[in-house]
C-alpha positions in Angstrom: -0.2 0.1 -18.2 0.1 1.2 -14.6 3.2 1.5 -12.5 3.2 1.5 -8.7 6.4 2.8 -7.1 6.9 2.4 -3.3 9.2 4.4 -1.2 10.0 5.0 2.5 11.2 1.6 3.6 14.3 1.2 5.7 15.8 0.0 8.9 14.3 1.2 12.2 14.5 0.2 15.8 11.6 -1.3 17.6 9.1 1.3 18.7 10.1 3.6 15.9 8.1 4.9 12.9 8.2 4.8 9.2 6.0 6.2 6.5 5.6 4.4 3.2 4.4 6.1 0.1 3.2 4.6 -3.2 2.7 6.5 -6.4 0.5 5.2 -9.2 1.2 6.4 -12.7 0.3 5.4 -16.2 -0.9 6.8 -19.5 -4.4 5.3 -18.9 -5.0 7.9 -16.2 -4.8 10.7 -18.7 -8.5 10.2 -19.7 -11.6 9.5 -17.7 -12.1 5.8 -18.6 -9.8 4.3 -16.0 -9.8 5.1 -12.3 -8.3 3.7 -9.2 -10.7 2.1 -6.8 -9.1 0.4 -3.8 -5.5 0.8 -2.8 -3.7 -1.1 -0.2 -0.6 -2.4 1.4 0.5 -6.0 1.7 3.6 -7.5 3.2 5.6 -10.7 2.9 8.1 -11.9 5.5 10.7 -14.5 4.6 9.2 -18.0 4.5 5.7 -16.6 4.8 2.8 -15.9 2.5 1.9 -12.4 1.4 -0.7 -10.9 3.8 -2.9 -7.9 3.8 -1.8 -5.0 6.0 -4.3 -2.3 5.2 -6.7 -1.3 2.4 -8.6 1.9 1.6 -11.4 2.4 -0.8 -11.9 5.3 -3.1 -14.3 6.7 -0.7 -11.9 6.5 2.2 -13.1 3.4 4.1 -10.2 1.7 5.8 -9.6 -1.9 6.8 -6.6 -3.3 8.8 -5.1 -6.5 9.7 -5.6 -7.2 13.4 -1.9 -7.3 14.0 -1.5 -3.6 12.9 -4.7 -2.0 14.2 -4.0 1.0 16.4 -0.4 1.2 15.1 -0.7 1.7 11.3 -2.7 4.2 9.4 -3.5 4.1 5.7 -4.4 7.2 3.7 -4.6 8.2 0.1 -4.6 11.3 -2.1 -6.9 10.6 -5.0 -5.8 13.7 -6.9 -2.2 12.5 -6.9 -3.0 8.7 -7.2 -1.0 8.1 -4.1 -1.4 5.9 -1.0 0.5 6.1 2.2 1.1 3.9 5.2 2.1 5.5 8.5 3.6 2.8 10.7 4.1 3.6 14.4 5.2 1.5 17.3 7.0 -0.9 15.0 7.8 -4.4 16.1 10.4 -6.8 14.8 7.6 -9.0 13.5 6.6 -6.2 11.2 9.8 -6.9 9.3 8.9 -7.7 5.7 8.8 -6.5 2.1 5.8 -4.2 1.8 3.9 -4.1 -1.5 1.6 -1.5 -2.8 -1.6 -2.7 -4.5 -4.2 -0.9 -6.7 -7.4 -2.0 -8.3 -8.1 -0.1 -11.5 -11.6 0.2 -12.9 -12.4 0.5 -16.6 -15.6 2.5 -16.5 -17.3 1.4 -19.7 -17.5 -2.3 -18.8 -16.6 -2.3 -15.1 -13.6 -4.6 -15.7 -11.1 -4.3 -12.9 -7.3 -4.8 -13.2 -5.0 -5.4 -10.3 -1.5 -4.0 -10.1 1.4 -4.5 -7.7 4.5 -2.5 -6.9 8.0 -4.0 -6.7 8.0 -3.8 -2.9 10.1 -1.9 -0.3 11.9 -3.5 2.5 11.0 -2.7 6.1 13.4 -4.0 8.8 12.7 -3.5 12.5 15.5 -4.3 14.8 14.9 -5.4 18.4 
């Protein structure tokens, strides 16, 4: 199994910054059969559906939701199985629970598995 643990959420005033971190761990990573491909961040505000915030491939290609382009930056450390989200110029509408996501590839048959973290609350006050 794989565990994703997010950290870094909290309360911040509009215009402020936060940095989210997500650590992926699990016994399957002790060998070479399983590897993490894409990692990403999603968010869900009250009464709304979960939406993509940003994703990054194993090779470092990034993709962002239009609403966060120019303000958020996703990065990852493949050696540590970690992904980060630097959030600047935060707005009240960024308030949501932020979830870490990872796609894990089983190399011998190319089966992929999707994992989610428990989420971390980000609240931006006006």
